[in-house]
Steps between C-alpha positions, in 0.01 A plus 500: 500500500681831552397508867643149552829601341517801732430282805767249400751780437420654838554165678829438320628847591398446861684168514809655341506784752447256786793287380730804515450546874771320698395253763683285751441127531522347844557132570243395758495172691291232331200345672314182417263256668671166554256297707138479616461305823153358559587419860766631739825304499873516429601667170834384355642670190836441327653774283785441256706779342717516187738781606465610862287441805252778577269553795138383476220667696177306561168687524230319698126518420467765771782711348767410756851499351732214599858418406809320618534565871130564557332303774370167373717507184784254445752530216766269360731600215774372273705644217207609281193386691293588805217308666248683723257329740223712651354313795126521552437705187148649488248390238460720194715653228874529574713732290873563472688821429854496359753679284665300223840659556737353241283191449320452172230305679424345839337157513307369797329181607218465752578203717230295665431537867814408688658421162873556513832350590622638830834421666440426864866489605853474362765422761868414516624172643845366573787660309745239373823509300336442165167673563210570729175327602177688419132450574196679360130458436259662252122456530250498215124528599508157661585308182805279474642638176864505398676831454847590377757678710838669454751593770754782450805599705536881517830647616466756778792699358346503151118462517472509121710185475256204508615140464236228455606213722208260442149456357233230495138411570319464831151411622280781631378495861791277600834578662798462268858442616794532260878527515633789292852453364711812556833360383505720188477817707797692639501562871305798631170619643186389314121516504291224338183577306224250413276558194194273453244492219203294381308509169168317466457589133275797575714707733850498642567587865829597662652562837846558643674514838852560631704373792713695741867558415763235578876458449643223290859376470555274204773243578547443127516868424786604278753737644481854370698597193867559581492865398403746231630837390304823536594812302321823585503804275351779712528750216284291265299334786574149376580194709656204315504153663743250345524139625682354200816420701309304765273265303497122467383278216238346727319827566164492321360848564577824681268722698579870561329746734600868535356722772559879510426681827269217607307480172542217249609651169586178318421130523591254228593142421765408240603193307842348567663674201432849641774616735437872562230764520492882515239676712414873496432661837357842579711807561531562873489132595690450825498122549503200269436139599588230246395135535618227261417128509546205266312174448672165480335155504166685501580656838558870547802611694504759771518859390839665499415842642702820466394824663663816365488844662542745213582788736767310691748466216467607139667623185313736269561723199436870561434611143227510241521309174564833324716753683682823430768417753843377399508266803287237669492398864441163661348531845578225750430401859664202671526356852862403458767538236385376161647480154330666206585394147429770242513502120442826310518461123719192539741663745498289816603570855459367855439724799485441875215684668395556863198650670320712237598737223541543125728375224527740204606418143551706184264454212566519130283694261194313378432142621670349807468141626512472879527177700580476869472212746531480877462170687356486851395207720315182399579516125321831463647751256409859433559591139471796266448409136399803299569715196550873556489750218719803572393819325727793591448700179314826573248645256606776260352849456520681165382861458393611155650846565788599725334751736765507771628853569254676271308818583128522430266799505179306554325362806562138402709274281412165340747218565475221244701180481505122519578247776639156412520196729284638781141510616484812722593862424476811711595861436549730797346229720180464297410182310497537123290288265674294232360376172552147370841597355625672816456855364401775741405868495484712815423871546719643776397828663793742524569728794690826449872443500666159529296177489668167585304181433579127500377247245495156671440168322460158667450142385316212663819374670577827676769626262485878462642767274468878532575823317512847650397805297563864590260739325477877528201726466571860385287814551445565123662469155859620447410771240237704678449730200333217317257451786405861596196639319542884509372762253821460302390147408200647320697780321496322157125467513457864606735619223316296237163637612629863492647452150175353374301788653738753346455345153123510538504868606720601209282309256189668636665843469586450133154364427341812643687718252385312195264674259138404480542371151752255616287318755435215264867429455580567864281209619798269469712693747300413810538116463873546432543704813300252707707209370817698580386537858386139533816346352722738698328408828504127409870514421578667831284259705635186331858627534434576867364149565795345318754700705325417829491127424858506377613663824301247710636202304851610601422531871514246787124510531479330162717216641250458785222481241693228314528298825131531573365445147709440191191523278413848628860614449493374140169675442650821639785486244253428222305816578826697514569403140142573395513853643837560331361397162186710553714805587696461176180456295330800663810712439503407129131584465547828689784603270291417192198695623719793611667512158159498331379779725804718430467450124130579515563820695775611261266448206232699673741783562597512131132516395442800725 
């Protein structure tokens, strides 16, 4: 039992370790066998997709790979279907290889030999005022079945625009002639496409074909809309099309197409109650083409086309939405004299402009509303409609200590302060870090003599504020006596040591002259003398430390220590007081012991 538990534990640990190793999953093309041909013959397979069409590769029994474009392979396709026919397919297992792409699944149907609906031809006939004659034929493995068909008119100028012009049913293997009504189409160049399909209950087959391009002029076509207004804001990259002044109650729908530098950026259809639309175009666009049509009596009108060269004439705002400038400029370029109407914060004016140049206007603090309009040809207007926030207030710099003009006797000085209303700070050209409240601390290295440095603060809008400091570095403290350590500085300690030694010598001399019978009583003299020496030396040393610290605390070096570390300076003063108190205590004890010694010696002298 224990061995089994160990084995299981080992396996679990192995699996856990294996799961921790990263691995990469690769999506490989799928393969599957789709057919087994007992005898050679044509193989026809239809694939239908739910998202996008993907390529299918066929693998023959001998391993040969075939696809669309391979010799002996025919392919027809529609919106989401493809039919492949492999002529003279070899006997054996046939496989396919494919990638799903964005499809969830791909369905296929194996069609019987020669099973399929194939368009043999689709040709144009006579073009008439109301339409065009067409003829086509689709064959279906020799059987006279009926299939459905749909015919679409595709505009050459807008291939994505498909209009179904007719549909119906026709008999396979027979020529079909129809007359397609084009009266609902506006004039232009078109291509017709025929889609056919047949479903026998087990499988559905498709095919499609297109004609060559032809031109059509609809005699019943509505004239283009009288006009529409175009307003272009180059600063915001917005084009507004307004046809509200040129509509009629009979107009049923509107169709709008906008092309920027040859690429369609907008295509839409509107109900009759919509009279304008705003389109965003990319920065740097040089040309706009706008096409607008309406539908009346179920017939679309011609497009009213306007082509606009954005580099030929323009009006644009040369300012950001937030600026530190007290003025804005409107840049213009015109081919001939134009009139520009400008409103800045409700103050209006009209200006004549020629060629190219700028119009400048004063801004008020905070928010400013700017509107300008310049009309050019063909109801096209260049406008500026924007809000500009003017921020001319520079940031402020506050120093916690006024250092300007001071003399320092250290290699560096710490500059501390706070910046308000800015996001960048530099001292002497070097960037300084700020905390969340705008506080800063910077150690500036001092050179001998005069040091001039600039504190520069900036905000996001370019406003700047600066302060200049002049600092001096001296060669030493003003009172050199407090900084020079000569033998005189140690005179109190030397004097105290000599006095203590003198007391000890005298005590030893008197002790030597005592009688032998007095040794027992004289045992107290030695501790008294030792304490005299100890307390005398302690008093001198503590007094010396107190005087030295007192002298240092009244020098400029102590001020440098305060700037570098306030805690160390406070600790220094604390020890000054401690040494002063110790000197007083040692002096009191010395005087007590000295008095006791003198009294003891006098008593000894009387006994002798």
